[in-house]
C-alpha positions as CSV (number, residue, x, y, z in Angstrom):
1,M,-6.7,26.2,4.6
2,G,-7.8,25.9,8.2
3,H,-5.9,24.3,11.1
4,R,-7.3,20.8,10.3
5,E,-6.0,20.9,6.8
6,D,-2.7,22.5,7.8
7,L,-2.2,19.8,10.4
8,L,-2.8,17.1,7.8
9,V,-0.3,18.6,5.4
10,G,2.3,19.1,8.2
11,A,1.8,15.5,9.3
12,K,2.4,14.2,5.8
13,R,5.6,16.2,5.5
14,C,6.8,14.8,8.9
15,L,6.0,11.3,7.8
16,Y,8.1,11.7,4.8
17,A,11.0,13.4,6.6
18,K,11.1,11.5,10.0
19,G,8.8,8.5,9.7
20,Y,5.9,7.5,12.0
21,A,7.7,6.6,15.2
22,R,10.0,9.5,15.3
23,T,7.4,12.2,14.5
24,T,6.4,14.2,17.6
25,A,3.3,16.4,18.1
26,R,5.7,19.3,18.3
27,D,7.2,18.4,14.9
28,I,3.8,18.5,13.3
29,V,2.9,21.8,15.0
30,E,6.2,23.4,13.8
31,E,5.7,22.1,10.3
32,S,2.0,23.1,10.1
33,K,2.4,26.5,11.9
34,T,-0.5,25.6,14.2
35,N,-0.5,24.7,17.9
36,L,-0.7,21.6,20.1
37,A,-4.3,22.2,21.1
38,S,-5.3,22.0,17.5
39,I,-4.2,18.4,17.3
40,G,-6.5,17.4,20.1
41,Y,-9.4,19.5,18.9
42,H,-9.3,18.3,15.3
43,Y,-8.0,14.7,15.6
44,G,-8.0,13.7,19.2
45,T,-4.5,12.3,19.3
46,K,-1.2,12.6,17.4
47,E,-1.6,8.9,16.3
48,A,-5.1,9.6,14.8
49,L,-3.6,12.6,12.9
50,L,-0.7,10.5,11.6
51,N,-3.1,7.7,10.6
52,A,-5.2,10.2,8.7
53,A,-2.1,11.4,6.9
54,I,-1.0,7.8,6.0
55,M,-4.5,7.0,4.7
56,E,-4.6,10.2,2.5
57,T,-1.2,9.5,1.0
58,L,-2.2,5.9,0.3
59,E,-5.4,7.0,-1.3
60,E,-3.4,9.4,-3.5
61,W,-1.1,6.5,-4.5
62,V,-4.1,4.2,-5.2
63,A,-5.8,6.9,-7.3
64,E,-2.6,7.3,-9.4
65,L,-2.3,3.5,-9.7
66,K,-5.9,3.3,-10.9
67,R,-5.2,5.9,-13.6
68,A,-2.1,4.0,-14.7
69,L,-4.1,0.8,-15.0
70,A,-7.3,2.3,-16.3
71,D,-6.6,2.0,-20.0
72,A,-7.1,-1.7,-20.4
73,A,-6.6,-1.3,-24.2
74,D,-2.9,-1.2,-23.8
75,L,-2.7,-4.3,-21.6
76,P,-2.0,-7.6,-23.2
77,D,-4.9,-10.1,-23.6
78,D,-3.2,-13.0,-21.9
79,P,-3.5,-13.0,-18.1
80,L,0.3,-13.4,-17.4
81,G,1.1,-10.5,-19.8
82,R,-1.5,-8.3,-18.0
83,F,-0.1,-9.4,-14.7
84,E,3.4,-8.5,-15.7
85,L,2.5,-5.0,-17.1
86,A,0.3,-4.2,-14.1
87,W,3.0,-5.0,-11.7
88,T,5.6,-3.1,-13.7
89,R,3.4,-0.1,-13.3
90,V,3.0,-0.7,-9.6
91,V,6.8,-0.8,-9.2
92,E,7.2,2.4,-11.2
93,L,4.8,4.2,-9.0
94,F,6.4,2.8,-5.9
95,E,9.7,4.3,-6.9
96,R,8.0,7.8,-7.1
97,H,6.2,7.3,-3.8
98,R,8.8,5.5,-1.7
99,P,8.3,7.7,1.4
100,V,4.7,6.7,1.6
101,W,5.6,3.0,1.9
102,A,8.5,3.7,4.3
103,A,6.1,5.6,6.6
104,Q,3.5,2.9,6.4
105,F,6.0,0.1,7.4
106,D,7.3,2.4,10.2
107,A,3.7,2.8,11.4
108,I,3.0,-0.9,11.3
109,S,6.0,-1.5,13.6
110,Q,4.0,0.3,16.3
111,V,1.0,-2.0,16.4
112,D,2.0,-3.7,19.6
113,H,2.7,-0.4,21.4
114,V,-0.1,2.0,20.2
115,P,-3.6,0.4,20.1
116,E,-4.9,3.1,17.8
117,V,-2.4,2.1,15.2
118,R,-3.5,-1.6,15.3
119,T,-7.2,-0.5,15.0
120,F,-6.4,1.7,12.1
121,F,-4.4,-1.0,10.2
122,V,-7.0,-3.7,10.8
123,E,-9.6,-1.6,8.9
124,A,-7.1,-0.2,6.4
125,Q,-5.9,-3.8,5.6
126,R,-9.5,-4.9,5.0
127,H,-10.2,-1.9,2.8
128,A,-6.9,-2.4,0.8
129,Q,-7.6,-6.1,0.2
130,Q,-11.1,-5.3,-1.3
131,G,-9.7,-2.5,-3.4
132,L,-6.8,-4.6,-4.8
133,V,-9.3,-7.3,-6.1
134,E,-11.2,-4.6,-7.9
135,L,-8.0,-2.9,-9.1
136,F,-6.4,-6.1,-10.6
137,L,-9.5,-8.2,-11.6
138,G,-12.1,-5.6,-12.2
139,D,-15.8,-6.1,-11.5
140,V,-15.5,-9.9,-11.3
141,D,-18.2,-12.0,-9.6
142,L,-16.5,-14.1,-6.9
143,P,-17.9,-15.9,-3.8
144,P,-17.1,-13.9,-0.7
145,H,-14.5,-16.3,0.7
146,T,-12.7,-16.4,-2.7
147,R,-12.8,-12.6,-2.9
148,A,-11.3,-12.4,0.6
149,A,-8.6,-14.9,-0.3
150,V,-7.6,-13.2,-3.5
151,G,-7.5,-9.8,-1.7
152,Q,-5.2,-11.4,0.9
153,F,-3.0,-12.8,-1.9
154,Y,-2.6,-9.5,-3.7
155,H,-2.1,-7.6,-0.4
156,A,0.7,-10.1,0.6
157,L,2.3,-9.7,-2.8
158,L,2.1,-5.9,-2.7
159,S,3.5,-5.7,0.8
160,G,6.3,-8.1,0.1
161,V,7.3,-6.4,-3.2
162,M,7.3,-3.0,-1.4
163,M,9.4,-4.3,1.5
164,Q,12.0,-5.8,-0.8
165,W,12.2,-2.5,-2.7
166,L,12.6,-0.5,0.5
167,V,15.4,-2.8,1.7
168,A,17.3,-3.2,-1.5
169,P,16.1,-1.0,-4.4
170,D,18.7,-2.4,-6.8
171,R,17.4,-5.9,-6.3
172,G,13.7,-5.4,-5.9
173,P,11.2,-7.6,-7.9
174,T,10.1,-6.3,-11.3
175,G,6.9,-7.0,-13.2
176,E,8.9,-9.3,-15.4
177,S,10.4,-11.3,-12.5
178,L,7.0,-11.6,-10.7
179,A,5.4,-12.9,-13.9
180,E,8.3,-15.4,-14.4
181,A,7.8,-16.6,-10.8
182,L,4.1,-17.0,-11.2
183,R,4.5,-18.8,-14.5
184,T,6.9,-21.2,-12.9
185,V,4.6,-21.8,-9.9
186,L,1.6,-22.5,-12.2
187,D,3.7,-24.9,-14.4
188,G,4.7,-26.7,-11.2
189,V,1.1,-27.0,-10.1
190,Q,0.1,-28.3,-13.5
191,R,2.9,-30.9,-13.4
192,S,1.9,-31.9,-9.9
193,G,-1.7,-32.4,-11.0
194,S,-0.5,-34.8,-13.7
195,G,1.6,-36.8,-11.2
196,S,4.9,-35.1,-11.9
197,P,7.0,-33.7,-9.0
198,L,7.1,-30.0,-8.6
């Protein structure tokens, strides 16, 4: 590996061990066995390097999630059953990749202090929302505004689920509890449409 790859590996290790805000350029240099000048040469700033490290770890997580959801044959036919099993797999993967999400939430806390972090997450959020629609609904034909809304919904759900698991792993949502909640909400909407109170 060259210095660029070494720096990325070192930055990922630092994110897992120390988080985004507490990782210094010197930490990355020590972990990657490179030098401070290499960060500037290859990435421009420490923040750009850490952003690249977060993006790569998230891409690895998404690739693993896609593999977990790829075999549609073992997913139930009914939409709520598919929803439950899909989110069960999301939660299982989260438990194995907890440091990725901890680092991401740590990085998000810096958006008001480091402009590069906000810029990174604006684009990453847009990309994530598009990817989540494809991941959970497949190649479905939706009007652009509906696709955007569905992406925002799935992204909000994913972020909320992950935050709850980070704060209280023993009380985090499960695929079963999320499906139960969705079923209850849908039942309430149907009752409301027929004139019954929610």
